[in-house]
N, C-alpha and C positions, 0 to 999 in steps of 0.2 A: 312106361311114362309114355303120354301122348307127346305128339311134337308139337312143340310150340308154334303157334303163328302169329305175325305181325299184329293183325286186327282181324276180327271175324270174317272169313273169305265170303265175300259176297256172290251169290249166284245169281246172275244176270240173264235174264229173256231177252230174245231178240226183240222183242215187241213188247211193249206193256198194256196188258189186256185190261179193260173195265169190265166188271162183272156184268152180263148182259141179264135182262129181265127175262124171266121164263116162269114156268110154273110154281105155284105156290111152296111146292116142297123142296124145291131148289133155288127159290127165289129169296135171298137173304134180306132185301128191302121191303118183303111182304107187309110187314107190320107196320113200316114207315109210310106206307101209301094210305094211311088211316086219314080220311079228309080233314079229321081235327088238327092234324099236324102240318097242313099243307102250309097255312099261314106263319107257322112256328119255322118251317123250312126257308120259305121265302124271306123271311125276317134275318134268317141266318147267314145266307148268301149277300143279303143287303148290307149288314154288318162288315162281312169279309171284305166286299168291294168298296165299300165307302172309307173305312176307318185306317187308321194308322195301325200296323198288327204287331201283337208279342205273342209269343208261345211259350209257354212252359210245359213240358214234357218230361212225364215219369216211366217208371221200367213198364208200365202198360202199354206205352207205344212200341216197345221193342219185342213184344209177346210173338207178333204176327211174322217177325222177321226170324223166328226159332229160339230166340234168347230167352232166359229164365225169369219168371218174376221175381219179387225179393224172397219170398218162402223158400222157393225152389233152389235160388241162387245159395240160401243158407244151407240146406241139406246138401248140396252139391260142392260148397266149400269144406264142408266138414269131410267129407268123404274124400275129397282130394288130399287135403291135409293127414288124413289116415293112410292114403294110397301112398303119399310121399315119405311116410315115416316119421313126420312132424309129430310125435308122439306127446309132445311138451305141449305145443301150442293149440292141439288137438283137444287135449284134456281141459285146458284152459278155456278154450271156447265152449265146451260142454258144460263146464262148472258155471260159467257167466250164463247160458242159455238157462240152466236151471233158475239163475234168480229171477227170470220173467215167467215162471209157472203162473197161470191164469191170465195172463196179460193178452190183449186184443192184438192177435198177428205181429208178434215182435219177430223180429228180422236180424241179419247181420248187419247193418248198420248202427240197431240200437246195441249191439253185443259189443262192436266196436266202440260206441260211444262210451259204454260200460268201462272197456279196459282203458281208455283213456282217461275217465274218471280217476279209476284207481292208479294210473301213472302219475297223474298230476298229484294225488295223495303221497304216495311213496316218495315222488320228487320233492315234495314241500317237507318232509319229515325228515329227508337226508339234508336238504338245506338248511333245517333248524337243527342239525346234529342230534336228532332224536337217538335215544338207545335204540329202539326199532324202528328202522325205516321201511321195512317191507310191509307188505299187505298179504292178510290170508284170502285167499278165493278156493273154495272149497276145502282141500286137506292141505294143500300146498301153499308155501309162501312164495311172494313174488317181490324182487326188486324192481325197480323203474326200468333199469335198462333190459330186462328181462321181457318186462311187458313190452317195453317198445319195440324190441325185436320181433316180440309175437305178432303185433298189428302188422309189421313189414310182412312176416309170412304170410298172414291173412289176406293182406292185399294182393301179395303174389299171387295166390291161390285164385282171389276173384278175377284176375286178369286170365289165369289160365282157364279157367272154366268158360269165360267169354271167348278168347281167342280160340278154344275149341271146336265154337259152333261153326258150322257152314251157314253163315247167315244170308236170309234172303231178303235183297234190298228193294224189291219191287215195288211194295206201299209206301215206302219214303220217296221213292221215285216219282210216284204218281201224285205223291201229296204236294211234294216240292214244285213238280211242274204246274198243279193246278193253283198254288198260291202265287207263284212270280209271273206267270204269263197273262197276258192281258187278251180278253177274247179269244178269237182262232187267230192271231197275227203271227204267234211262235215265237215272238218276241219277249225277253226279259222285262218285267216293269221296272220302271227307272223312277228315280225320287228317292223316298226315305227308305232306309235298308228295312228289313223286316229282321226282329231280332227274336232269336231262339235261346231261351234259358232250359237246359236241360239237366236232369238231376241224373241222368244216365252216365254209365262210366264207358259204354261204347261209343264207336265211331260213326254210327248209321248218319245221323243228320248230317253232319259236315260231308260224308261220303255221296249221301244222295244229291245234295245241292253241288259239289264238284261236277257229279256225273251229268247233272242236268244242264253244264256250262254255265252256273252262275258264278259269280265271283262271292268270296266267302272270305270275312275276316274273322277269325278265331283268337286273337290276341297274341300271335306266334310270328315272327320273322321266320323267314326259310321255309322249308318244304317238310320233307318227312323227319327230318332232323330241324329243330329250331329253337330259338329262344324267346322267352317272354317280354312282351313290350305292351303293357296295357293302351298306351296311346294311339295303338293302331286301330282302337275303337271308334276313333274321333275321325276316320276316314268319310269322306261324303262319296266314295265311288263304289263300295259294296252295294251287292243287292241283298246280302244276307250278313248279320253278325251272330256268331255262334259263342255261346258263354256256358262252359261246362262248370257249373256250380258246386257239382261234389268231385271234381277232379277227373282224370281220363285214364285208361288202361294203357296210352300211349304218353304219359307225363313221368317226370322222375326229377329227383332232385338230388344234384350233385353235390359232393361234399364241400361243405363250407358256404354253399348258396342259400339264397332264402327264396328265389324264384325259380320256377320250374323251366327244365328243357323239355323238349318233344324230342324223342329218340327213336332213329330209326331201327327195325328189328335187327338184333344181332350186334349192335355196336355196343361196347362196353366203356364206361367212363373209369378213368383212373381213381383208383382210391375207393373210399366208401360212398355209396349213393343209396338211396332208397328207388328202386327199380320202378316201381309204381306209385303213383301220388294221388292217394282217395282221401276225401275228407268224409268221415262218419256223418250222418244225418244227426240233427239235437246236439251238436257239439257245444262245448261251455262256452264262455265268454271269451276266455285267453285265445280259443281255436279261432273263435269268430272274427279276431283283428288282424290276424294275419294275413299278407298278400300271398298268391293273388285273390284269395277266397273274399278278403275285405274289399279288394277292388270290384271284384264281380258283383258282390251284393251293392255297391255303389252305384254301378251301371244300371242294376236291377232299378234301383229306387228312382233314379232320373228316367228310365224308361217308362215307368210306370206314373209319372207326375207329367202330362202333356205340357209342353209350354204353350204361352199366350192362348188361343182360343182351339187348339188341336183336339180333336177326338181320338182316343187310343181305345183299342180292343184287346183285352188279353184272353186269350184262349187256353185252357189248361184241360189235359188231356193225359190218362195215362198216369196219374199222380192219384196217390190214396191219402194225401194230408197227413202223413206222418210226420213230417219236420215241421215243428212249433215254430221255429225262427224264419222258415219262410210263409209260414201262414200269417205270422205275424205282419212280415212284411207286405202281404197282401192286403190284410185288413188295412194296414196304416194308408197305403196307397189310395185304397178306395174311401177313405177318409177324407184324405187331404187334396183330391183331385178336381175338387170344386164340380163334381157329377160330370166330369169328362171322360172318367174312365168306366169301361164297360167290361164285365168279367164274365166270361162263358166258361161253362164247367161242365165235361162232360165225364159221367161217372157210371160205374156198374151197380153202385147201390138203386135199390127199388125208389127211394125218395131222397132228399137232401137228410144227410144226419152230421152229428157231430160239428164242427167249425161251419159246414153249410147251412144247416140249420140255423145255428146261431146267426150268420149274417143272413139268412132270409128273415127273420125275426127284427133285426135292426133296422129301425123305421128312418135311420139317417142314410143307410147304404142299401137298403134291400131292393131299390129300383135299378140299381146298377148292376145286379147280380142274375145271371140266367144260370140254370141247372138243367142240364139233359140228361134226365135217370135211365136206369133201365127200364122203368114203367111209368114214365111220365115226364112231362117239362114244367118246370115251377119258374116264376118269375113275380117277385112282390105277391100280390094278392091271385094273380093268375095262375091257375093249376089245371093241366091235362093229365088225368090220370088214366093208364090204360091196364088190361089184363094181359096183354101179349107182351113179350120182351121188346125191347127197341134196341136195334144193336148200334145205334149211331155213337156210344162210347167206345167201340172198338176203334183202332187207328185204321186198320184196313178199310172199314166200312165208311169211316168219316173221310178219309182220302177219297174214296170214290163218289161218294156225295158231292164233295167239292170239285171233282172232275167231270159232273155232270150225268152220272149213272142213276141219278133219281130225278 
């Protein structure tokens, strides 16, 4: 069994190097030097320098640090469950995975959501005193308690997989430094805090902000051990506010508690507790009404609806748009912002697909949506298509662009 770490161990370099321009075979920025993209890149920097900024990060933003993407995480969690002898949970997860045969890139969050649904069914049957309260998954029968225990074991395995990575935090530091510094003064930008809504369970963004000596509000009083207080987000002195939309590997839920604590590695709570607090994507209505999830979504709604005449920029990176609840919140904000919300989306798709294609086709919001694809830039009727891949959707490249490498 691998030794458990408190958080992914960050490999820090004595200096943060920016990729130099070199020969095309070593220059990752070569395709971005296309003259057609010069104006696009200028507009990108201009938006980021003038607008109030909000970021939404998905698993793709942690890939450059050595952490797995969602499909990789799914495979690694299954392997970890098997290695720990958790055969019942491994079997359950494998059976649930079969329910998604033929689906487009299903992942561990889809499978956890499915188990949550089954647990709710079993719990409802039991509450109504049905003759059979269990649900059948594969060839096995499961009561609600067994499904809930399986979810705890799956979440714990997710934490083990993430914590066992020696994470490289360099590019997150480059990004935070570029976003929060003004010109070459080296001083943190003051005024309105930058909001970070992250769907990731790791702690890379808050760690990078702290290493760059920026004041961070993450909803917790205390330090490595802390307690949840959403009112902290109303502070006017923070450089950044971090919202962990799907929970975190260092959150837990104590016995009888309804709000999370952040727990220092190695500390044990008395009684029963859920060691890792993670919400699967696409959770059903009942799950989304619980705090702190509901509180975080409320802050997202407020953050994306600029007060007065303020202009807000939402930058989305590393997210595959697999959470319908989050997608709905973005679309509603676009419709309700009186055109004061601009959304920049960086995606590995060659062109806008699925909900991005939908937003591009909706006359009432299309002017507010800019999509930076692997092979082009798309904004309303403006399209620039390329034959070469454009790596601006990769977090480490995006960070270097902001830092002046291009």
